[in-house]
C-alpha positions in Angstrom: -15.9 10.0 -27.2 -16.7 12.2 -30.2 -13.9 12.7 -32.6 -15.5 15.9 -33.9 -14.8 18.0 -30.8 -12.6 18.2 -27.8 -14.2 16.6 -24.7 -14.0 18.6 -21.5 -12.3 17.0 -18.5 -14.5 17.6 -15.4 -12.5 17.0 -12.2 -15.0 16.7 -9.3 -14.2 17.4 -5.6 -10.6 16.1 -5.4 -10.2 17.8 -2.0 -8.1 17.1 1.0 -11.1 16.6 3.3 -12.1 13.4 1.4 -9.1 11.7 3.0 -10.7 12.2 6.5 -10.6 8.8 8.3 -14.2 9.4 9.5 -15.4 8.7 6.0 -14.2 5.1 6.3 -12.0 3.0 4.0 -11.6 4.0 0.4 -10.9 2.0 -2.7 -8.7 2.8 -5.6 -5.6 4.5 -4.1 -4.3 5.2 -7.6 -7.4 7.4 -8.5 -5.6 10.7 -8.1 -2.6 9.6 -10.1 -4.9 8.5 -12.9 -6.7 11.8 -12.7 -3.3 13.6 -13.0 -2.3 11.5 -16.0 -5.5 12.6 -17.8 -5.2 16.2 -16.6 -1.6 16.4 -17.9 -2.7 15.1 -21.3 -5.6 17.5 -21.5 -3.2 20.4 -20.7 -0.7 19.2 -23.2 -3.3 19.2 -25.9 -4.9 22.4 -24.8 -8.3 20.7 -24.2 -10.9 22.3 -21.9 -10.6 21.5 -18.1 -13.1 22.4 -15.4 -12.4 21.9 -11.7 -15.4 21.4 -9.4 -14.9 22.3 -5.7 -17.5 21.3 -3.0 -18.1 24.1 -0.6 -20.0 22.3 2.1 -22.5 24.0 4.3 -22.8 21.1 6.8 -21.3 21.9 10.2 -19.4 18.6 10.5 -18.0 18.4 6.9 -14.3 18.5 6.3 -15.2 20.3 3.0 -16.3 23.5 4.6 -14.7 26.5 2.9 -12.9 27.7 6.0 -11.3 24.4 6.7 -8.0 23.0 5.3 -9.9 20.0 3.9 -11.6 22.2 1.4 -8.4 22.6 -0.6 -8.0 20.9 -3.9 -5.3 18.3 -3.8 -2.0 19.5 -5.3 -1.8 16.6 -7.7 -4.7 18.0 -9.7 -4.6 21.7 -8.6 -5.9 24.2 -11.2 -3.3 26.0 -13.2 -3.4 29.2 -15.3 -6.9 30.0 -16.4 -8.5 26.6 -15.6 -11.8 27.5 -14.0 -12.8 26.4 -10.5 -16.6 26.1 -10.2 -17.8 26.0 -6.6 -20.9 24.0 -5.7 -22.9 23.4 -2.5 -24.7 20.2 -3.5 -23.6 16.9 -5.0 -24.5 17.7 -8.6 -22.0 20.0 -10.3 -24.8 21.4 -12.6 -27.1 22.5 -9.8 -26.5 26.1 -8.5 -23.5 26.6 -10.7 -22.8 28.0 -14.2 -21.2 24.7 -15.5 -23.9 24.1 -18.1 -23.6 27.7 -19.4 -19.8 27.5 -19.6 -20.1 24.2 -21.6 -22.7 25.7 -23.9 -20.6 28.9 -24.5 -17.6 26.7 -25.4 -19.9 24.4 -27.6 -18.8 21.4 -25.6 -20.9 18.3 -26.0 -18.6 15.6 -24.6 -17.5 15.2 -21.0 -14.9 13.0 -19.4 -15.7 12.9 -15.6 -13.2 12.0 -12.9 -13.1 12.7 -9.2 -14.5 11.9 -5.8 -16.6 10.2 -4.8 -18.0 7.7 -7.4 -21.4 7.2 -5.7 -22.0 10.8 -4.7 -20.9 13.8 -6.7 -19.4 11.9 -9.6 -22.6 9.8 -10.0 -25.1 12.7 -9.6 -23.1 14.9 -12.1 -22.8 12.1 -14.6 -26.5 11.3 -14.4 -27.4 15.0 -15.0 -24.9 15.2 -17.8 -26.5 12.2 -19.5 -30.0 13.5 -19.0 -28.9 16.9 -20.5 -27.7 15.1 -23.6 -23.9 15.3 -23.1 -21.8 12.4 -24.4 -20.5 11.4 -21.0 -17.7 9.1 -20.0 -16.8 8.3 -16.4 -13.3 7.0 -15.8 -13.5 4.0 -13.5 -9.9 4.1 -12.3 -9.9 7.9 -11.9 -12.8 7.8 -9.4 -13.1 6.3 -5.9 -15.6 5.6 -3.2 -15.7 5.0 0.6 -17.2 2.1 2.4 -20.9 2.6 3.3 -23.1 1.5 6.2 -26.6 0.7 5.0 -29.9 1.6 6.7 -30.0 -1.9 8.2 -26.4 -1.7 9.6 -24.8 -3.8 6.8 -21.3 -2.5 5.8 -20.6 -2.4 2.1 -16.8 -2.4 1.2 -15.6 0.6 -0.8 -14.9 -1.6 -3.9 -18.6 -2.8 -3.9 -19.9 0.8 -3.5 -17.6 2.0 -6.3 -18.4 -0.9 -8.7 -22.2 -0.7 -8.2 -22.2 3.1 -8.7 -20.3 2.6 -12.0 -22.7 -0.3 -13.0 -25.7 1.9 -12.5 -24.2 4.6 -14.7 -22.9 2.4 -17.5 -24.8 2.5 -20.8 -27.6 4.4 -19.1 -26.1 7.8 -18.3 -22.5 7.4 -19.3 -19.9 5.1 -20.8 -17.4 3.7 -18.3 -13.8 3.5 -19.5 -10.4 3.3 -17.9 -7.6 5.9 -18.0 -5.6 3.9 -20.5 -8.7 3.6 -22.8 -9.2 7.4 -22.7 -5.5 8.1 -23.3 -5.6 5.8 -26.3 -8.5 7.8 -27.8 -7.2 11.4 -27.3 
């Protein structure tokens, strides 16, 4: 992370509906508590925080705006003037004003946490890297669900999570842990 400016903490889709059992088993049960540790430190230091909230348009999604699953989990709920940026696709930059907000605040470094590693976290981190942001994804403040492949194979959540991080590391983002980030800020 750059020492010359405050990195923004981007908290992606930490919503009740992502606990829906239909999504399958999930790894990293401590992800939300690690997100909260980072959020508390960002707040303590007055650093910029952006909450991203998925507003699904899919009929069977637990993240539809009118459903209870759309709610941001209390452990990382926005406070005060922390912005909540709604999105309808995986990428937090597409169809939102996230980039404009970051530019107005002259933010060039991002620390990304949230759900899920292989979907919205990954697509947002990839775009952030491509847009030139110094991007960090926090391995233990993200999580994934198990996935069934096109051929019927079932991949455990840990494998899905680890592969998503491996694909990001040193290409689109740097992968660090919560403790590593807290040691740097």
